[in-house]
C-alpha positions as CSV (number, residue, x, y, z in Angstrom):
1,X,34.9,-4.2,-19.6
2,X,32.7,-2.9,-22.2
3,X,28.8,-3.2,-22.0
4,X,28.4,-5.7,-24.6
5,X,30.8,-8.0,-23.1
6,X,29.3,-7.9,-19.9
7,X,25.8,-8.7,-21.3
8,X,27.1,-11.6,-23.1
9,X,28.9,-12.7,-20.2
10,X,26.4,-12.3,-17.3
11,X,23.0,-12.1,-19.2
12,X,21.4,-16.0,-18.5
13,X,23.4,-15.4,-15.0
14,X,20.7,-12.4,-14.1
15,X,18.0,-14.0,-15.9
16,X,17.9,-17.1,-13.4
17,X,18.5,-14.5,-10.8
18,X,15.8,-12.3,-11.4
19,X,13.6,-15.8,-12.4
20,X,14.2,-17.2,-8.6
21,X,13.9,-13.9,-7.0
22,X,10.4,-13.1,-8.8
23,X,9.1,-16.4,-9.4
24,X,8.2,-15.7,-13.2
25,X,10.5,-16.0,-16.2
26,X,8.3,-13.4,-18.1
27,X,8.7,-11.3,-15.8
28,X,12.9,-12.0,-14.9
29,X,13.0,-11.1,-18.3
30,X,11.3,-7.7,-17.7
31,X,13.5,-6.9,-15.0
32,X,16.6,-7.6,-16.1
33,X,15.9,-5.7,-19.8
34,X,14.9,-2.9,-17.1
35,X,17.6,-2.7,-15.1
36,X,20.4,-3.4,-18.1
37,X,18.6,-0.4,-20.0
38,X,19.5,1.6,-16.7
39,X,23.0,0.1,-16.5
40,X,23.3,1.1,-19.9
41,X,22.7,4.4,-19.3
42,X,25.6,4.6,-16.4
43,X,27.6,2.1,-17.5
44,X,31.0,4.1,-18.1
45,X,30.6,4.5,-14.4
46,X,29.8,1.6,-13.4
47,X,32.1,0.0,-15.8
48,X,34.6,0.9,-13.6
49,X,33.3,-0.4,-10.3
50,X,35.8,-3.2,-9.2
51,X,32.9,-5.6,-9.1
52,X,30.0,-4.5,-11.5
53,X,28.3,-7.5,-11.5
54,X,27.5,-7.3,-8.2
55,X,26.4,-3.3,-8.7
56,X,23.7,-4.8,-11.4
57,X,23.0,-7.6,-9.1
58,X,21.6,-5.0,-6.8
59,X,20.3,-3.0,-9.2
60,X,18.1,-6.3,-9.9
61,X,17.1,-6.9,-6.4
62,X,16.1,-3.6,-5.8
63,X,14.3,-3.6,-8.9
64,X,12.5,-6.5,-8.1
65,X,11.3,-5.4,-4.7
66,X,10.5,-2.0,-6.3
67,X,7.8,-3.8,-8.4
68,X,6.6,-5.3,-5.8
69,X,5.6,-2.0,-4.1
70,X,3.7,-0.8,-7.5
71,X,0.3,-2.2,-8.1
72,X,0.6,-1.1,-11.8
73,X,2.9,-4.1,-12.1
74,X,2.0,-7.7,-12.9
75,X,1.5,-10.0,-10.3
76,X,4.8,-11.2,-8.8
77,X,4.2,-14.7,-7.6
78,X,2.6,-16.3,-10.4
79,X,3.2,-20.0,-12.0
80,X,7.4,-21.2,-12.0
81,X,6.8,-24.4,-13.7
82,X,8.7,-23.1,-16.5
83,X,11.3,-22.9,-14.4
84,X,11.4,-26.1,-13.0
85,X,13.1,-28.4,-15.0
86,X,10.7,-32.0,-14.5
87,X,12.4,-34.8,-12.7
88,X,12.0,-38.1,-14.4
89,X,9.8,-40.5,-12.9
90,X,10.4,-39.2,-9.4
91,X,6.7,-38.6,-8.7
92,X,7.4,-37.7,-5.1
93,X,10.1,-35.4,-5.8
94,X,8.5,-33.2,-8.1
95,X,5.6,-33.0,-5.8
96,X,8.2,-32.0,-3.0
97,X,9.8,-29.5,-5.2
98,X,6.3,-28.1,-6.2
99,X,4.8,-27.6,-2.9
100,X,8.0,-25.7,-1.9
101,X,8.1,-23.3,-4.3
102,X,4.5,-22.7,-4.0
103,X,5.6,-22.2,-0.2
104,X,8.1,-19.9,-1.5
105,X,5.8,-17.9,-3.5
106,X,4.1,-17.2,0.0
107,X,7.1,-15.2,1.5
108,X,7.0,-12.0,1.9
109,X,9.5,-10.5,-0.9
110,X,11.8,-9.2,1.7
111,X,12.1,-12.4,3.1
112,X,12.4,-14.5,-0.2
113,X,15.1,-12.0,-1.5
114,X,17.2,-13.2,1.6
115,X,16.3,-16.8,1.1
116,X,17.4,-16.5,-2.7
117,X,20.8,-14.4,-2.1
118,X,21.8,-16.6,1.0
119,X,20.9,-20.5,-0.4
120,X,20.6,-19.7,-4.8
121,X,23.5,-17.3,-5.0
122,X,25.6,-18.2,-1.9
123,X,26.3,-15.1,-0.4
124,X,27.4,-14.5,3.3
125,X,25.2,-12.6,5.4
126,X,26.9,-9.4,5.7
127,X,27.1,-8.9,1.7
128,X,23.2,-10.0,1.5
129,X,22.6,-6.7,4.2
130,X,24.7,-4.3,2.1
131,X,22.8,-5.6,-0.7
132,X,19.5,-5.3,0.6
133,X,20.2,-2.0,2.4
134,X,19.6,-3.6,5.9
135,X,21.4,-4.7,8.4
136,X,23.1,-8.0,8.9
137,X,20.7,-9.0,11.9
138,X,17.4,-7.6,10.0
139,X,19.4,-10.6,7.0
140,X,19.7,-13.2,9.6
141,X,15.9,-12.6,11.3
142,X,14.6,-12.6,7.7
143,X,16.2,-15.8,6.6
144,X,14.9,-17.2,9.8
145,X,11.6,-16.3,9.7
146,X,11.2,-17.7,5.9
147,X,13.6,-20.7,7.0
148,X,10.4,-21.4,10.0
149,X,7.3,-20.5,7.9
150,X,8.6,-23.1,5.5
151,X,9.0,-26.0,8.3
152,X,5.6,-24.9,9.6
153,X,4.1,-25.1,6.3
154,X,6.0,-28.4,5.2
155,X,5.8,-30.8,7.6
156,X,3.0,-32.1,10.1
157,X,5.1,-32.2,13.0
158,X,4.6,-30.1,15.7
159,X,6.8,-27.0,15.9
160,X,9.9,-27.0,18.6
161,X,8.5,-25.7,22.1
162,X,11.6,-23.7,22.4
163,X,10.1,-21.5,19.6
164,X,6.8,-20.8,19.6
165,X,5.2,-19.9,16.1
166,X,2.5,-18.1,15.2
167,X,0.3,-19.8,12.5
168,X,0.8,-18.8,9.0
169,X,-2.9,-18.0,7.8
170,X,-3.6,-15.7,10.2
171,X,-6.0,-12.8,9.6
172,X,-4.4,-9.9,9.0
173,X,-6.5,-6.9,10.0
174,X,-7.4,-3.8,7.2
């Protein structure tokens, strides 16, 4: 597969994936553009791989995580309204979706990446672990913690006694 054909086939999917990771369509476009620029330089090698899309998707995840660490880059958690299609006359569903997206923006980058890869991309834990460069148990832990954190924030019910939860709004020592 040549590079132009790959970009034609996968550009939109990469932009959607990066958009869910970053929470901003403009930043997602920048991420994908940077990744595709890097991939173009290495395409003779990448194009020969059995699954070049998996490699490029890993490049997107790595670029997203590295952007999060650079203070000089744009904030990653701006409004996501442009990514969400409004639901016609279903105010409660729309409000719930907005609340969930707002809470997703508050998750740490690895937890958010693990959730996106697990539930948006539908990847198994082993593949996510390989993609994020950590162990499968770490991925399971990140997904579990992220889901628990979302449950605490999105419900008014007390948490299970079997699984105590620390408050999310706890002050972090500096």
